[in-house]
C-alpha positions as a Markdown table, in Angstrom:
| # | Residue | x | y | z |
|---|---|---|---|---|
| 1 | Met | -18.8 | 13.1 | 11.5 |
| 2 | Leu | -19.3 | 9.1 | 12.1 |
| 3 | Ala | -19.1 | 7.9 | 15.8 |
| 4 | Gln | -17.9 | 5.1 | 17.8 |
| 5 | Phe | -21.8 | 3.3 | 17.3 |
| 6 | Gln | -22.1 | 4.3 | 14.2 |
| 7 | Leu | -18.5 | 2.2 | 13.4 |
| 8 | Asp | -19.9 | -0.5 | 15.7 |
| 9 | Ala | -23.3 | -1.3 | 14.2 |
| 10 | Leu | -21.4 | -0.4 | 10.9 |
| 11 | Leu | -19.2 | -3.1 | 10.7 |
| 12 | Ala | -21.2 | -5.7 | 13.0 |
| 13 | Asp | -23.4 | -5.4 | 9.8 |
| 14 | Thr | -23.9 | -9.0 | 8.5 |
| 15 | Phe | -25.0 | -7.6 | 5.0 |
| 16 | Leu | -22.4 | -5.9 | 4.7 |
| 17 | Ser | -19.4 | -7.4 | 3.3 |
| 18 | Thr | -16.1 | -6.5 | 4.3 |
| 19 | Lys | -14.9 | -4.6 | 0.8 |
| 20 | Glu | -18.0 | -2.6 | 1.7 |
| 21 | Lys | -16.9 | -2.1 | 5.2 |
| 22 | Thr | -13.5 | -1.1 | 4.7 |
| 23 | Glu | -14.8 | 1.4 | 1.6 |
| 24 | Thr | -17.6 | 2.9 | 3.8 |
| 25 | Ile | -14.7 | 3.9 | 6.5 |
| 26 | Ser | -12.0 | 4.6 | 3.9 |
| 27 | Arg | -14.6 | 7.6 | 2.7 |
| 28 | Ala | -15.6 | 8.6 | 6.1 |
| 29 | Leu | -11.9 | 9.3 | 6.9 |
| 30 | Leu | -11.0 | 11.2 | 3.3 |
| 31 | Glu | -14.1 | 13.1 | 3.8 |
| 32 | Ala | -13.5 | 14.5 | 7.3 |
| 33 | Gln | -15.7 | 12.5 | 8.6 |
| 34 | Leu | -14.3 | 10.5 | 10.7 |
| 35 | Glu | -10.9 | 11.3 | 12.5 |
| 36 | Val | -7.7 | 9.6 | 12.4 |
| 37 | Asp | -7.5 | 9.0 | 15.6 |
| 38 | Ser | -11.2 | 8.1 | 16.6 |
| 39 | Leu | -10.5 | 5.3 | 14.1 |
| 40 | Ile | -6.9 | 3.9 | 15.7 |
| 41 | Ala | -8.8 | 4.5 | 19.4 |
| 42 | Phe | -11.1 | 2.1 | 18.0 |
| 43 | Ala | -9.4 | -0.3 | 16.3 |
| 44 | Ala | -7.2 | -0.3 | 19.1 |
| 45 | Asn | -9.6 | -2.3 | 20.9 |
| 46 | Ser | -11.3 | -3.7 | 18.4 |
| 47 | Lys | -10.4 | -7.7 | 17.6 |
| 48 | Asp | -7.9 | -9.1 | 15.0 |
| 49 | Pro | -10.8 | -8.9 | 12.0 |
| 50 | Val | -12.5 | -5.5 | 12.9 |
| 51 | Lys | -9.0 | -4.1 | 13.0 |
| 52 | Ala | -7.9 | -5.6 | 9.6 |
| 53 | Thr | -11.3 | -3.9 | 8.4 |
| 54 | Cys | -9.9 | -0.6 | 10.2 |
| 55 | Ile | -6.4 | -0.8 | 8.8 |
| 56 | Glu | -7.6 | -1.6 | 5.5 |
| 57 | Ala | -10.0 | 1.5 | 5.6 |
| 58 | Phe | -7.0 | 3.4 | 6.5 |
| 59 | Glu | -4.4 | 1.8 | 3.8 |
| 60 | Phe | -7.6 | 3.1 | 1.0 |
| 61 | Ala | -7.8 | 6.1 | 2.1 |
| 62 | Thr | -3.9 | 7.0 | 2.7 |
| 63 | Asn | -3.2 | 5.9 | -1.0 |
| 64 | Gln | -5.5 | 8.2 | -2.1 |
| 65 | Val | -4.8 | 10.6 | 0.3 |
| 66 | Pro | -1.2 | 10.1 | 2.4 |
| 67 | Gly | -1.5 | 13.8 | 4.3 |
| 68 | Ile | -4.7 | 12.7 | 5.4 |
| 69 | Ala | -2.1 | 10.4 | 8.4 |
| 70 | Asn | -0.4 | 11.6 | 11.5 |
| 71 | Val | 3.0 | 10.2 | 13.3 |
| 72 | Ala | 0.2 | 8.5 | 15.9 |
| 73 | Leu | -1.4 | 6.0 | 12.5 |
| 74 | Leu | 2.7 | 5.3 | 11.5 |
| 75 | Glu | 3.4 | 4.6 | 15.1 |
| 76 | Phe | -0.4 | 2.2 | 15.3 |
| 77 | Val | 0.1 | 0.2 | 12.0 |
| 78 | Ser | 4.1 | 0.0 | 13.2 |
| 79 | Lys | 2.9 | -1.7 | 16.6 |
| 80 | Glu | 0.6 | -3.8 | 14.8 |
| 81 | Leu | 3.0 | -5.0 | 11.8 |
| 82 | Gly | 4.1 | -7.9 | 15.5 |
| 83 | Ala | 0.1 | -9.2 | 15.2 |
| 84 | Lys | -0.5 | -12.6 | 15.4 |
| 85 | Ala | -3.1 | -11.9 | 12.4 |
| 86 | Pro | -1.4 | -11.9 | 8.9 |
| 87 | Arg | -4.1 | -9.5 | 7.2 |
| 88 | Val | -3.2 | -7.1 | 10.3 |
| 89 | Lys | 0.2 | -7.5 | 9.3 |
| 90 | Trp | 0.1 | -6.9 | 5.9 |
| 91 | Glu | -2.4 | -3.6 | 5.6 |
| 92 | Ser | -0.3 | -2.0 | 8.3 |
| 93 | Ala | 3.0 | -2.4 | 6.3 |
| 94 | Lys | 1.4 | -1.2 | 3.4 |
| 95 | Val | 0.0 | 1.9 | 4.8 |
| 96 | Ile | 3.4 | 2.5 | 6.1 |
| 97 | Ala | 4.4 | 2.2 | 2.2 |
| 98 | His | 2.0 | 4.9 | 1.3 |
| 99 | Ile | 3.1 | 7.5 | 4.2 |
| 100 | Ala | 6.8 | 7.2 | 5.2 |
| 101 | His | 7.7 | 9.4 | 3.4 |
| 102 | Leu | 5.5 | 11.8 | 5.2 |
| 103 | Phe | 7.5 | 11.2 | 7.9 |
| 104 | Pro | 10.9 | 10.3 | 7.6 |
| 105 | Ala | 12.4 | 10.6 | 11.6 |
| 106 | Asn | 10.0 | 8.8 | 12.6 |
| 107 | Leu | 10.9 | 5.6 | 11.3 |
| 108 | Ser | 12.6 | 3.4 | 13.1 |
| 109 | Asp | 10.0 | 1.3 | 14.5 |
| 110 | Ser | 8.7 | 0.8 | 11.2 |
| 111 | Val | 11.6 | -0.7 | 10.0 |
| 112 | Lys | 12.3 | -3.2 | 12.2 |
| 113 | Gly | 8.7 | -4.6 | 12.8 |
| 114 | Leu | 8.9 | -4.7 | 9.0 |
| 115 | Leu | 12.6 | -6.4 | 9.1 |
| 116 | Val | 10.8 | -9.0 | 11.0 |
| 117 | Asn | 8.0 | -9.5 | 8.7 |
| 118 | Thr | 9.8 | -10.6 | 5.6 |
| 119 | Glu | 11.3 | -13.8 | 7.6 |
| 120 | His | 7.2 | -14.3 | 7.7 |
| 121 | Ser | 5.8 | -17.9 | 5.9 |
| 122 | Gly | 2.9 | -15.9 | 4.7 |
| 123 | Thr | 3.0 | -13.9 | 0.7 |
| 124 | Val | 1.3 | -11.3 | 1.3 |
| 125 | Val | 3.3 | -10.3 | 4.9 |
| 126 | Arg | 6.3 | -10.4 | 3.3 |
| 127 | Trp | 5.3 | -9.1 | -0.2 |
| 128 | Ser | 3.9 | -6.3 | 2.0 |
| 129 | Ala | 7.2 | -6.3 | 4.2 |
| 130 | Ala | 8.9 | -5.8 | 0.8 |
| 131 | Thr | 7.2 | -2.7 | -0.8 |
| 132 | Ala | 7.4 | -0.6 | 2.5 |
| 133 | Leu | 11.1 | -1.1 | 3.3 |
| 134 | Gly | 10.9 | -0.3 | -0.5 |
| 135 | Glu | 9.4 | 2.8 | -0.7 |
| 136 | Ile | 11.9 | 3.2 | 3.0 |
| 137 | Leu | 14.8 | 2.8 | 1.0 |
| 138 | Lys | 14.2 | 4.7 | -1.8 |
| 139 | Leu | 14.0 | 7.6 | 0.8 |
| 140 | Asn | 17.9 | 7.5 | 0.8 |
| 141 | Leu | 17.8 | 8.7 | 4.3 |
| 142 | Ala | 21.2 | 8.1 | 6.3 |
| 143 | Lys | 20.0 | 6.7 | 9.4 |
| 144 | His | 19.2 | 3.7 | 7.5 |
| 145 | Lys | 22.7 | 3.3 | 5.2 |
| 146 | Asp | 22.8 | -0.1 | 6.4 |
| 147 | Leu | 19.2 | -1.5 | 5.3 |
| 148 | Lys | 20.3 | -1.7 | 1.4 |
| 149 | Val | 22.6 | -3.9 | 3.1 |
| 150 | Ala | 19.7 | -5.9 | 5.1 |
| 151 | Leu | 17.3 | -6.0 | 2.5 |
| 152 | Glu | 20.3 | -7.1 | -0.4 |
| 153 | Ser | 21.0 | -10.5 | 2.1 |
| 154 | Ile | 16.8 | -10.8 | 1.9 |
| 155 | Cys | 16.2 | -10.5 | -1.6 |
| 156 | Glu | 19.0 | -13.4 | -2.3 |
| 157 | Arg | 17.0 | -15.3 | 0.4 |
| 158 | Glu | 13.4 | -14.8 | -0.6 |
| 159 | Glu | 11.9 | -17.8 | -3.1 |
| 160 | Lys | 9.4 | -15.6 | -4.9 |
| 161 | Asn | 10.3 | -13.7 | -7.8 |
| 162 | Ser | 7.5 | -11.0 | -7.2 |
| 163 | Ile | 9.0 | -10.1 | -3.9 |
| 164 | Lys | 12.3 | -9.4 | -5.7 |
| 165 | Lys | 11.6 | -7.4 | -8.2 |
| 166 | Ile | 10.6 | -5.1 | -5.1 |
| 167 | Tyr | 13.7 | -5.2 | -3.6 |
| 168 | Gln | 15.2 | -4.8 | -7.1 |
| 169 | Ala | 13.3 | -1.8 | -8.5 |
| 170 | Ala | 14.3 | -0.3 | -4.8 |
| 171 | Phe | 18.1 | -0.8 | -5.4 |
| 172 | Lys | 17.5 | 1.3 | -8.7 |
| 173 | Lys | 16.1 | 3.8 | -7.1 |
| 174 | Ser | 18.1 | 4.5 | -4.3 |
| 175 | Asn | 21.8 | 6.2 | -4.3 |
């Protein structure tokens, strides 16, 4: 198991790139050398750059194996959608995009935070929010029946075609 002091040392290592740190942490998650809840607790008490790297490791790992996620991870990244740092926002949205289908009954906070981020000035934040909202829309959940209407309105206002295409693809795959 990867202990907290090892995470501290890894993330403080100035010889490793952020990508190398992310890959190391995500590999530890995927190989069960690091528990999801332990990384959540570590990230929650970290400054934004370290928190973003931890969330990016979750993103990388859940992209490969969504099933490593638990409700605590969904709750954590949903809360972090409101963070000040754009990287924390967009990595959190990407995690939600990967795991939303696992927790259809627990998505209301995620949807609220993602909708707020559709108005963010940063393109990557809006793109990530669109991706996650598109995945949620594709679930065709009755409790999100108004989501399509909201996303259609957001899509009309969106200036970037790359983001509009994400919404349009989700509309086609939803009922």
